[in-house]
TIMI-2910 file (N, C-alpha, C, CB; in pm, 1 decimal, decimal comma, always signed):
<rs>
+----------+----------+----------+----------+----------+----------+----------+----------+----------+----------+----------+----------+------+
!      n_x !      n_y !      n_z !     ca_x !     ca_y !     ca_z !      c_x !      c_y !      c_z !     cb_x !     cb_y !     cb_z ! resn !
+----------+----------+----------+----------+----------+----------+----------+----------+----------+----------+----------+----------+------+
!  +2886,6 !  +2226,3 !  -5291,2 !  +2849,8 !  +2182,4 !  -5419,2 !  +2893,1 !  +2038,1 !  -5440,9 !  +2907,6 !  +2272,4 !  -5522,3 !  Unk !
!  +3016,7 !  +2009,9 !  -5404,0 !  +3060,2 !  +1872,4 !  -5417,0 !  +2986,2 !  +1785,5 !  -5317,6 !  +3211,2 !  +1860,8 !  -5396,9 !  Unk !
!  +2947,2 !  +1846,3 !  -5204,1 !  +2873,3 !  +1772,8 !  -5101,3 !  +2735,1 !  +1734,6 !  -5150,3 !  +2862,1 !  +1855,6 !  -4973,8 !  Unk !
!  +2672,7 !  +1817,9 !  -5236,9 !  +2539,8 !  +1786,7 !  -5288,5 !  +2542,6 !  +1661,1 !  -5373,0 !  +2485,3 !  +1903,1 !  -5369,9 !  Unk !
!  +2644,5 !  +1643,1 !  -5451,5 !  +2654,8 !  +1524,2 !  -5535,4 !  +2675,5 !  +1401,1 !  -5447,9 !  +2770,3 !  +1538,5 !  -5637,4 !  Unk !
!  +2750,0 !  +1418,5 !  -5340,4 !  +2774,5 !  +1306,9 !  -5250,4 !  +2645,3 !  +1267,9 !  -5177,9 !  +2885,0 !  +1342,6 !  -5148,8 !  Unk !
!  +2561,4 !  +1365,6 !  -5138,3 !  +2433,7 !  +1337,5 !  -5071,1 !  +2336,9 !  +1267,2 !  -5164,5 !  +2370,7 !  +1466,9 !  -5018,9 !  Unk !
!  +2336,1 !  +1304,0 !  -5291,3 !  +2246,8 !  +1237,9 !  -5387,0 !  +2284,3 !  +1090,4 !  -5400,4 !  +2252,9 !  +1308,0 !  -5525,4 !  Unk !
!  +2411,0 !  +1058,7 !  -5394,0 !  +2454,6 !   +920,0 !  -5403,8 !  +2406,4 !   +839,0 !  -5284,8 !  +2606,2 !   +912,5 !  -5414,2 !  Unk !
!  +2411,8 !   +898,6 !  -5165,5 !  +2363,2 !   +829,6 !  -5046,3 !  +2213,0 !   +809,7 !  -5053,4 !  +2400,0 !   +907,5 !  -4920,1 !  Unk !
!  +2142,6 !   +911,4 !  -5097,8 !  +1996,7 !   +904,3 !  -5106,5 !  +1953,9 !   +797,5 !  -5207,3 !  +1938,2 !  +1041,5 !  -5145,9 !  Unk !
!  +2022,1 !   +793,0 !  -5319,7 !  +1991,9 !   +692,5 !  -5421,1 !  +2025,5 !   +552,3 !  -5370,9 !  +2068,9 !   +722,2 !  -5550,0 !  Unk !
!  +2133,6 !   +540,7 !  -5297,6 !  +2172,6 !   +412,3 !  -5238,9 !  +2067,8 !   +366,4 !  -5137,4 !  +2311,7 !   +423,1 !  -5171,6 !  Unk !
!  +2018,9 !   +459,7 !  -5057,0 !  +1919,2 !   +426,2 !  -4956,0 !  +1790,1 !   +378,2 !  -5021,6 !  +1891,3 !   +547,4 !  -4865,8 !  Unk !
!  +1749,1 !   +443,9 !  -5130,1 !  +1627,6 !   +401,9 !  -5200,6 !  +1644,2 !   +262,0 !  -5258,9 !  +1592,7 !   +501,8 !  -5312,2 !  Unk !
!  +1761,5 !   +232,9 !  -5310,3 !  +1785,9 !   +100,3 !  -5367,8 !  +1783,0 !     -6,2 !  -5257,8 !  +1921,9 !    +97,2 !  -5442,6 !  Unk !
!  +1840,7 !    +26,2 !  -5141,8 !  +1839,9 !    -69,4 !  -5030,3 !  +1696,7 !    -94,0 !  -4982,0 !  +1927,8 !    -17,5 !  -4913,5 !  Unk !
!  +1619,1 !    +11,9 !  -4972,9 !  +1479,7 !     -3,2 !  -4928,1 !  +1398,7 !    -83,9 !  -5028,9 !  +1414,5 !   +134,9 !  -4906,6 !  Unk !
!  +1422,5 !    -63,9 !  -5156,5 !  +1350,9 !   -139,2 !  -5259,1 !  +1389,0 !   -287,0 !  -5251,9 !  +1381,2 !    -82,2 !  -5399,7 !  Unk !
!  +1518,4 !   -314,6 !  -5231,5 !  +1563,0 !   -453,5 !  -5221,3 !  +1503,2 !   -519,3 !  -5097,2 !  +1717,0 !   -461,0 !  -5217,0 !  Unk !
!  +1499,3 !   -445,4 !  -4984,9 !  +1442,0 !   -498,3 !  -4863,2 !  +1292,6 !   -524,6 !  -4880,1 !  +1466,4 !   -402,4 !  -4747,7 !  Unk !
!  +1223,5 !   -433,2 !  -4944,6 !  +1080,3 !   -450,7 !  -4969,1 !  +1053,8 !   -573,3 !  -5056,5 !  +1021,8 !   -325,2 !  -5035,3 !  Unk !
!  +1136,3 !   -594,8 !  -5157,2 !  +1119,8 !   -711,3 !  -5244,6 !  +1146,1 !   -840,3 !  -5167,0 !  +1214,6 !   -701,8 !  -5366,4 !  Unk !
!  +1249,0 !   -841,1 !  -5081,8 !  +1277,5 !   -960,1 !  -5000,8 !  +1163,2 !   -990,0 !  -4905,0 !  +1407,8 !   -941,7 !  -4922,4 !  Unk !
!  +1106,7 !   -886,6 !  -4843,1 !   +994,3 !   -905,6 !  -4750,7 !   +872,2 !   -961,3 !  -4823,5 !   +958,4 !   -772,9 !  -4681,8 !  Unk !
!   +849,5 !   -914,0 !  -4945,9 !   +736,5 !   -965,8 !  -5024,9 !   +756,7 !  -1113,0 !  -5057,1 !   +719,5 !   -885,1 !  -5155,3 !  Unk !
!   +877,2 !  -1150,1 !  -5098,5 !   +905,5 !  -1291,2 !  -5128,6 !   +889,6 !  -1378,0 !  -5003,7 !  +1047,9 !  -1306,6 !  -5186,0 !  Unk !
!   +936,3 !  -1328,5 !  -4891,5 !   +923,7 !  -1402,6 !  -4766,7 !   +777,2 !  -1420,7 !  -4728,9 !   +998,8 !  -1331,1 !  -4654,3 !  Unk !
!   +699,1 !  -1315,2 !  -4745,7 !   +555,8 !  -1324,1 !  -4717,3 !   +487,1 !  -1426,2 !  -4807,0 !   +489,9 !  -1187,6 !  -4734,4 !  Unk !
!   +523,5 !  -1430,1 !  -4935,0 !   +465,0 !  -1527,3 !  -5027,3 !   +505,2 !  -1669,9 !  -4989,5 !   +507,9 !  -1496,8 !  -5171,6 !  Unk !
!   +631,2 !  -1688,0 !  -4950,5 !   +675,8 !  -1821,6 !  -4909,8 !   +602,3 !  -1867,1 !  -4783,6 !   +828,4 !  -1822,6 !  -4885,9 !  Unk !
!   +581,3 !  -1777,7 !  -4689,4 !   +507,9 !  -1813,0 !  -4567,7 !   +363,3 !  -1850,5 !  -4599,9 !   +511,1 !  -1696,3 !  -4467,6 !  Unk !
!   +301,7 !  -1775,7 !  -4690,9 !   +164,2 !  -1808,1 !  -4730,9 !   +156,6 !  -1946,1 !  -4795,6 !   +110,2 !  -1701,7 !  -4827,9 !  Unk !
!   +256,8 !  -1980,5 !  -4877,8 !   +258,3 !  -2112,6 !  -4941,2 !   +273,3 !  -2223,6 !  -4837,1 !   +372,2 !  -2121,1 !  -5044,0 !  Unk !
!   +359,6 !  -2202,2 !  -4740,2 !   +379,7 !  -2304,2 !  -4636,3 !   +252,6 !  -2320,2 !  -4553,1 !   +499,6 !  -2266,8 !  -4544,8 !  Unk !
!   +189,3 !  -2209,4 !  -4518,1 !    +67,0 !  -2215,8 !  -4437,8 !    -45,6 !  -2284,6 !  -4514,3 !    +23,4 !  -2075,2 !  -4395,7 !  Unk !
!    -56,3 !  -2257,8 !  -4644,9 !   -164,9 !  -2317,0 !  -4722,5 !   -139,6 !  -2464,4 !  -4751,4 !   -183,7 !  -2241,2 !  -4853,0 !  Unk !
!    -13,2 !  -2508,0 !  -4752,4 !    +15,2 !  -2648,2 !  -4781,4 !    -11,4 !  -2737,3 !  -4659,6 !   +160,4 !  -2664,0 !  -4827,2 !  Unk !
!     -5,6 !  -2683,1 !  -4539,6 !    -32,6 !  -2762,0 !  -4419,3 !   -183,2 !  -2769,6 !  -4396,6 !    +38,7 !  -2700,5 !  -4295,2 !  Unk !
!   -232,6 !  -2889,4 !  -4362,7 !   -375,0 !  -2897,1 !  -4328,6 !   -397,9 !  -2827,0 !  -4194,5 !   -423,6 !  -3046,2 !  -4322,5 !  Unk !
!   -511,1 !  -2765,6 !  -4179,3 !   -537,0 !  -2695,9 !  -4052,5 !   -546,6 !  -2797,5 !  -3938,3 !   -668,0 !  -2611,5 !  -4061,4 !  Unk !
!   -483,4 !  -2764,6 !  -3827,9 !   -486,8 !  -2852,9 !  -3711,2 !   -628,1 !  -2853,7 !  -3653,2 !   -383,1 !  -2807,7 !  -3603,6 !  Unk !
!   -677,7 !  -2971,9 !  -3619,6 !   -808,3 !  -2973,8 !  -3554,1 !   -796,1 !  -2904,1 !  -3419,7 !   -861,0 !  -3119,5 !  -3536,8 !  Unk !
!   -901,7 !  -2846,0 !  -3377,7 !   -899,5 !  -2772,6 !  -3251,2 !   -865,0 !  -2869,6 !  -3139,0 !  -1036,4 !  -2702,4 !  -3223,9 !  Unk !
!   -751,2 !  -2847,0 !  -3080,1 !   -706,6 !  -2934,7 !  -2972,0 !   -794,8 !  -2910,4 !  -2850,3 !   -556,1 !  -2910,6 !  -2937,6 !  Unk !
!   -838,9 !  -3018,3 !  -2786,4 !   -921,9 !  -2997,5 !  -2668,3 !   -840,0 !  -2932,4 !  -2557,7 !   -981,9 !  -3130,6 !  -2619,7 !  Unk !
!   -903,8 !  -2840,3 !  -2489,0 !   -835,7 !  -2772,4 !  -2379,7 !   -817,7 !  -2868,9 !  -2264,4 !   -913,8 !  -2647,3 !  -2334,5 !  Unk !
!   -704,4 !  -2865,2 !  -2198,7 !   -686,2 !  -2955,4 !  -2085,1 !   -784,5 !  -2920,6 !  -1974,2 !   -541,3 !  -2948,7 !  -2032,6 !  Unk !
!   -852,7 !  -3020,7 !  -1927,1 !   -950,9 !  -3001,6 !  -1821,0 !   -884,6 !  -3030,3 !  -1687,3 !  -1075,2 !  -3092,9 !  -1842,1 !  Unk !
!   -926,8 !  -2958,9 !  -1586,5 !   -876,3 !  -2985,5 !  -1452,6 !   -932,9 !  -3118,9 !  -1405,1 !   -913,8 !  -2870,3 !  -1354,1 !  Unk !
!   -853,0 !  -3192,4 !  -1335,2 !   -897,7 !  -3320,4 !  -1283,5 !   -990,7 !  -3293,1 !  -1165,8 !   -776,7 !  -3410,6 !  -1241,2 !  Unk !
!  -1120,0 !  -3307,6 !  -1189,2 !  -1217,6 !  -3272,1 !  -1086,0 !  -1210,6 !  -3366,6 !   -967,4 !  -1358,1 !  -3272,4 !  -1143,8 !  Unk !
!  -1169,2 !  -3490,4 !   -989,7 !  -1159,5 !  -3581,6 !   -876,3 !  -1046,5 !  -3538,7 !   -782,5 !  -1137,1 !  -3725,9 !   -925,1 !  Unk !
!   -939,0 !  -3486,4 !   -835,6 !   -829,5 !  -3438,4 !   -751,4 !   -872,5 !  -3314,5 !   -674,2 !   -704,7 !  -3407,8 !   -836,4 !  Unk !
!   -949,5 !  -3228,0 !   -739,8 !   -997,8 !  -3108,5 !   -671,7 !  -1094,6 !  -3146,1 !   -559,9 !  -1065,7 !  -3013,5 !   -771,4 !  Unk !
!  -1180,5 !  -3242,8 !   -586,9 !  -1275,5 !  -3287,7 !   -485,5 !  -1202,0 !  -3349,8 !   -367,8 !  -1375,2 !  -3388,2 !   -545,1 !  Unk !
!  -1098,9 !  -3425,4 !   -396,4 !  -1021,0 !  -3486,7 !   -287,9 !   -952,0 !  -3380,6 !   -203,2 !   -916,8 !  -3584,0 !   -344,9 !  Unk !
!   -896,9 !  -3279,5 !   -267,3 !   -832,5 !  -3170,5 !   -193,9 !   -930,5 !  -3096,0 !   -105,5 !   -767,1 !  -3073,8 !   -290,2 !  Unk !
!  -1049,4 !  -3069,5 !   -157,8 !  -1151,5 !  -3002,2 !    -77,2 !  -1194,3 !  -3089,0 !    +40,1 !  -1273,2 !  -2966,7 !   -163,2 !  Unk !
!  -1205,7 !  -3218,9 !    +17,3 !  -1245,0 !  -3308,9 !   +125,5 !  -1139,3 !  -3310,5 !   +234,9 !  -1268,2 !  -3450,7 !    +72,1 !  Unk !
!  -1012,3 !  -3318,4 !   +196,4 !   -905,3 !  -3322,8 !   +295,3 !   -898,5 !  -3193,4 !   +375,4 !   -771,6 !  -3349,2 !   +227,4 !  Unk !
!   -913,5 !  -3080,2 !   +308,6 !   -909,2 !  -2953,4 !   +381,3 !  -1030,3 !  -2938,4 !   +472,4 !   -902,2 !  -2835,9 !   +283,5 !  Unk !
!  -1145,1 !  -2986,6 !   +429,7 !  -1264,8 !  -2980,7 !   +512,7 !  -1249,4 !  -3069,2 !   +635,9 !  -1388,1 !  -3022,9 !   +432,1 !  Unk !
!  -1187,7 !  -3185,7 !   +620,5 !  -1164,7 !  -3274,6 !   +735,7 !  -1081,9 !  -3203,1 !   +841,6 !  -1093,4 !  -3405,1 !   +691,3 !  Unk !
!   -977,6 !  -3133,8 !   +800,2 !   -890,7 !  -3065,4 !   +895,5 !   -963,0 !  -2949,0 !   +963,1 !   -764,5 !  -3015,2 !   +825,3 !  Unk !
!  -1028,4 !  -2866,1 !   +883,3 !  -1096,4 !  -2748,6 !   +938,0 !  -1210,1 !  -2790,7 !  +1031,3 !  -1150,9 !  -2659,8 !   +824,1 !  Unk !
!  -1283,9 !  -2892,9 !   +993,8 !  -1394,7 !  -2938,9 !  +1077,9 !  -1343,4 !  -2989,7 !  +1211,9 !  -1474,3 !  -3049,3 !  +1006,7 !  Unk !
!  -1233,8 !  -3062,6 !  +1212,8 !  -1177,5 !  -3110,7 !  +1338,3 !  -1138,4 !  -2997,1 !  +1431,0 !  -1057,6 !  -3197,5 !  +1311,2 !  Unk !
!  -1075,3 !  -2894,9 !  +1376,3 !  -1032,6 !  -2779,7 !  +1457,1 !  -1154,1 !  -2704,6 !  +1509,9 !   -942,6 !  -2684,6 !  +1374,3 !  Unk !
!  -1254,8 !  -2683,3 !  +1425,6 !  -1373,7 !  -2607,9 !  +1468,4 !  -1451,9 !  -2684,4 !  +1574,6 !  -1464,7 !  -2577,8 !  +1348,0 !  Unk !
!  -1470,3 !  -2813,2 !  +1555,8 !  -1543,6 !  -2892,7 !  +1654,5 !  -1468,0 !  -2894,9 !  +1787,6 !  -1565,8 !  -3037,0 !  +1602,8 !  Unk !
!  -1336,9 !  -2915,0 !  +1783,2 !  -1257,7 !  -2914,3 !  +1905,8 !  -1264,7 !  -2780,5 !  +1977,3 !  -1113,5 !  -2948,4 !  +1875,0 !  Unk !
!  -1253,1 !  -2672,1 !  +1901,8 !  -1260,0 !  -2538,8 !  +1962,4 !  -1399,1 !  -2512,9 !  +2020,2 !  -1224,4 !  -2430,3 !  +1858,7 !  Unk !
!  -1502,3 !  -2558,3 !  +1950,9 !  -1638,6 !  -2539,5 !  +2001,3 !  -1662,6 !  -2615,5 !  +2130,6 !  -1739,7 !  -2583,5 !  +1896,9 !  Unk !
!  -1618,9 !  -2739,0 !  +2137,4 !  -1635,1 !  -2817,5 !  +2260,2 !  -1556,2 !  -2751,9 !  +2374,0 !  -1588,1 !  -2964,7 !  +2238,6 !  Unk !
!  -1435,0 !  -2709,2 !  +2347,4 !  -1354,0 !  -2643,0 !  +2449,9 !  -1416,9 !  -2515,0 !  +2498,9 !  -1216,4 !  -2614,0 !  +2397,0 !  Unk !
!  -1470,2 !  -2435,4 !  +2408,6 !  -1535,6 !  -2310,7 !  +2447,5 !  -1658,4 !  -2337,9 !  +2533,7 !  -1575,2 !  -2230,2 !  +2323,3 !  Unk !
!  -1738,0 !  -2438,1 !  +2494,1 !  -1856,2 !  -2472,5 !  +2573,5 !  -1816,4 !  -2522,1 !  +2712,8 !  -1939,8 !  -2579,5 !  +2501,1 !  Unk !
!  -1713,1 !  -2604,2 !  +2721,2 !  -1666,4 !  -2650,2 !  +2852,6 !  -1615,2 !  -2534,6 !  +2938,0 !  -1556,2 !  -2754,9 !  +2835,8 !  Unk !
!  -1547,6 !  -2439,5 !  +2875,4 !  -1501,3 !  -2321,2 !  +2949,4 !  -1618,4 !  -2244,0 !  +3007,4 !  -1418,3 !  -2229,6 !  +2858,5 !  Unk !
!  -1723,2 !  -2226,2 !  +2928,9 !  -1842,6 !  -2154,3 !  +2975,9 !  -1912,2 !  -2230,7 !  +3087,9 !  -1940,7 !  -2131,0 !  +2859,7 !  Unk !
!  -1922,3 !  -2358,8 !  +3071,4 !  -1998,1 !  -2442,0 !  +3165,4 !  -1922,5 !  -2461,5 !  +3296,9 !  -2029,0 !  -2578,4 !  +3102,4 !  Unk !
!  -1790,8 !  -2491,4 !  +3287,1 !  -1713,6 !  -2521,1 !  +3406,8 !  -1637,3 !  -2400,4 !  +3461,4 !  -1617,4 !  -2631,8 !  +3377,6 !  Unk !
!  -1628,5 !  -2293,0 !  +3384,1 !  -1558,0 !  -2172,8 !  +3428,7 !  -1407,7 !  -2191,9 !  +3437,5 !  -1610,4 !  -2129,7 !  +3562,4 !  Unk !
!  -1350,5 !  -2267,7 !  +3348,2 !  -1206,2 !  -2294,2 !  +3351,5 !  -1133,1 !  -2224,1 !  +3236,7 !  -1180,1 !  -2445,2 !  +3345,3 !  Unk !
!  -1186,5 !  -2113,1 !  +3193,5 !  -1133,8 !  -2041,7 !  +3077,8 !   -986,5 !  -2010,2 !  +3096,3 !  -1212,5 !  -1913,2 !  +3053,7 !  Unk !
!   -902,9 !  -2022,1 !  +3003,5 !   -909,6 !  -2065,7 !  +2865,3 !   -862,4 !  -2208,3 !  +2846,9 !   -828,7 !  -1974,7 !  +2779,2 !  Unk !
!   -844,5 !  -2284,0 !  +2953,3 !   -780,6 !  -2414,1 !  +2944,5 !   -860,9 !  -2515,7 !  +2865,1 !   -755,8 !  -2466,7 !  +3081,2 !  Unk !
!   -989,5 !  -2519,3 !  +2880,0 !  -1070,6 !  -2613,2 !  +2801,9 !  -1060,6 !  -2583,8 !  +2652,8 !  -1217,0 !  -2607,5 !  +2846,5 !  Unk !
!  -1065,0 !  -2453,9 !  +2620,3 !  -1054,5 !  -2414,0 !  +2479,2 !   -920,3 !  -2456,7 !  +2420,8 !  -1072,4 !  -2261,5 !  +2464,6 !  Unk !
!   -812,5 !  -2431,0 !  +2494,8 !   -678,3 !  -2463,8 !  +2444,9 !   -662,9 !  -2614,3 !  +2427,2 !   -570,1 !  -2410,4 !  +2540,8 !  Unk !
!   -703,5 !  -2690,5 !  +2529,1 !   -686,2 !  -2835,6 !  +2522,7 !   -768,7 !  -2895,5 !  +2409,7 !   -724,9 !  -2900,1 !  +2655,9 !  Unk !
!   -894,9 !  -2856,3 !  +2399,3 !   -979,6 !  -2916,3 !  +2296,3 !   -948,1 !  -2862,3 !  +2157,0 !  -1125,8 !  -2891,9 !  +2328,8 !  Unk !
!   -893,5 !  -2742,2 !  +2147,6 !   -846,7 !  -2693,1 !  +2017,8 !   -732,5 !  -2781,5 !  +1968,2 !   -800,8 !  -2544,5 !  +2027,6 !  Unk !
!   -638,9 !  -2813,5 !  +2056,8 !   -527,9 !  -2901,5 !  +2018,4 !   -577,9 !  -3042,7 !  +1987,8 !   -421,9 !  -2906,1 !  +2129,9 !  Unk !
!   -674,5 !  -3092,6 !  +2067,5 !   -731,8 !  -3224,7 !  +2038,9 !   -805,0 !  -3224,8 !  +1904,4 !   -828,2 !  -3267,0 !  +2151,7 !  Unk !
!   -875,5 !  -3116,8 !  +1873,9 !   -945,1 !  -3105,9 !  +1744,8 !   -847,3 !  -3101,8 !  +1629,2 !  -1033,3 !  -2981,4 !  +1741,8 !  Unk !
!   -736,4 !  -3031,2 !  +1648,5 !   -634,2 !  -3026,1 !  +1544,2 !   -575,1 !  -3164,8 !  +1521,5 !   -523,1 !  -2925,8 !  +1581,5 !  Unk !
!   -547,6 !  -3235,4 !  +1630,4 !   -492,6 !  -3370,4 !  +1619,6 !   -592,1 !  -3464,2 !  +1550,8 !   -455,8 !  -3424,6 !  +1758,9 !  Unk !
!   -718,5 !  -3455,1 !  +1590,6 !   -821,2 !  -3539,4 !  +1528,9 !   -836,5 !  -3505,5 !  +1380,3 !   -956,5 !  -3522,2 !  +1601,9 !  Unk !
!   -829,5 !  -3376,9 !  +1346,5 !   -838,2 !  -3336,4 !  +1206,4 !   -723,4 !  -3390,7 !  +1124,2 !   -841,5 !  -3186,2 !  +1195,6 !  Unk !
!   -602,1 !  -3384,2 !  +1178,8 !   -487,1 !  -3440,0 !  +1107,6 !   -500,3 !  -3590,7 !  +1089,9 !   -357,9 !  -3407,6 !  +1182,0 !  Unk !
!   -547,3 !  -3658,2 !  +1193,4 !   -565,6 !  -3802,6 !  +1183,2 !   -669,5 !  -3836,9 !  +1076,5 !   -607,5 !  -3860,8 !  +1318,9 !  Unk !
!   -777,7 !  -3760,3 !  +1070,8 !   -880,3 !  -3781,9 !   +968,2 !   -824,3 !  -3756,9 !   +827,7 !  -1001,5 !  -3690,2 !   +993,8 !  Unk !
!   -742,4 !  -3654,4 !   +813,6 !   -681,3 !  -3625,5 !   +683,7 !   -589,5 !  -3740,3 !   +642,4 !   -602,5 !  -3492,3 !   +688,6 !  Unk !
!   -511,6 !  -3789,8 !   +736,7 !   -420,7 !  -3900,6 !   +704,5 !   -498,4 !  -4026,2 !   +668,4 !   -326,7 !  -3929,3 !   +822,4 !  Unk !
!   -608,7 !  -4052,2 !   +736,9 !   -690,3 !  -4169,3 !   +703,5 !   -754,0 !  -4153,4 !   +565,2 !   -799,6 !  -4191,1 !   +810,3 !  Unk !
!   -806,5 !  -4034,3 !   +538,9 !   -872,4 !  -4011,2 !   +409,7 !   -772,2 !  -4018,4 !   +294,3 !   -943,1 !  -3874,4 !   +409,5 !  Unk !
!   -648,5 !  -3977,0 !   +320,4 !   -545,6 !  -3980,4 !   +216,6 !   -484,0 !  -4118,6 !   +200,8 !   -437,1 !  -3879,9 !   +247,8 !  Unk !
!   -515,6 !  -4208,4 !   +293,5 !   -462,4 !  -4343,6 !   +284,2 !   -325,2 !  -4358,8 !   +347,0 !   -456,0 !  -4385,2 !   +141,8 !  Unk !
!   -282,9 !  -4261,9 !   +427,0 !   -152,4 !  -4269,1 !   +491,3 !   -157,8 !  -4338,0 !   +626,8 !    -95,4 !  -4130,7 !   +507,2 !  Unk !
!   -275,4 !  -4347,5 !   +686,4 !   -290,4 !  -4413,6 !   +816,0 !   -395,8 !  -4522,9 !   +801,2 !   -330,2 !  -4311,2 !   +928,7 !  Unk !
!   -380,4 !  -4628,1 !   +877,4 !   -475,2 !  -4739,8 !   +871,2 !   -604,5 !  -4702,8 !   +942,7 !   -414,0 !  -4867,3 !   +933,6 !  Unk !
!   -715,5 !  -4748,1 !   +887,4 !   -844,2 !  -4731,7 !   +954,0 !   -847,3 !  -4824,9 !  +1073,5 !   -963,4 !  -4760,4 !   +857,1 !  Unk !
!   -910,8 !  -4780,5 !  +1180,2 !   -922,6 !  -4867,5 !  +1297,2 !  -1018,1 !  -4981,1 !  +1266,1 !   -970,9 !  -4788,3 !  +1421,0 !  Unk !
!   -977,6 !  -5099,7 !  +1300,7 !  -1061,1 !  -5216,9 !  +1280,3 !  -1128,9 !  -5251,2 !  +1412,6 !   -977,3 !  -5337,5 !  +1226,9 !  Unk !
!  -1252,8 !  -5292,4 !  +1404,9 !  -1322,9 !  -5336,1 !  +1525,3 !  -1270,0 !  -5472,0 !  +1568,2 !  -1475,9 !  -5342,0 !  +1501,6 !  Unk !
!  -1307,8 !  -5517,3 !  +1687,9 !  -1260,5 !  -5648,7 !  +1733,3 !  -1313,8 !  -5758,5 !  +1642,7 !  -1303,2 !  -5674,9 !  +1879,3 !  Unk !
!  -1229,5 !  -5854,9 !  +1614,9 !  -1268,0 !  -5966,6 !  +1528,3 !  -1348,2 !  -6067,6 !  +1608,6 !  -1143,3 !  -6033,9 !  +1465,1 !  Unk !
!  -1449,8 !  -6119,4 !  +1549,0 !  -1535,5 !  -6216,1 !  +1618,3 !  -1530,3 !  -6348,9 !  +1552,8 !  -1677,5 !  -6168,5 !  +1623,8 !  Unk !
+----------+----------+----------+----------+----------+----------+----------+----------+----------+----------+----------+----------+------+
</rs>
């Protein structure tokens, strides 16, 4: 019986706390709405675009390397078939193609000097 009176006090206290919390949340919501309405809307910021020239350069450099390796391997394979020296022609020309591909990549990237013809 005495416990019932004590429970009613807790229940009433809880309702008062919830009402106070609800009122604070409403005031906070109104303040946020005022702040949002006072700021001018931001213009739609343009999305950052990928630098297409950098992408094109990357594709060119990777193509230079792959083409060198494929051409070298193809020449080596053909020499192996023609001369019957399998697999040595393939191995040697694969390595030469890789070297040529790296040299082409370095030239295209500007890290190595282009060969100049004889001056006249």
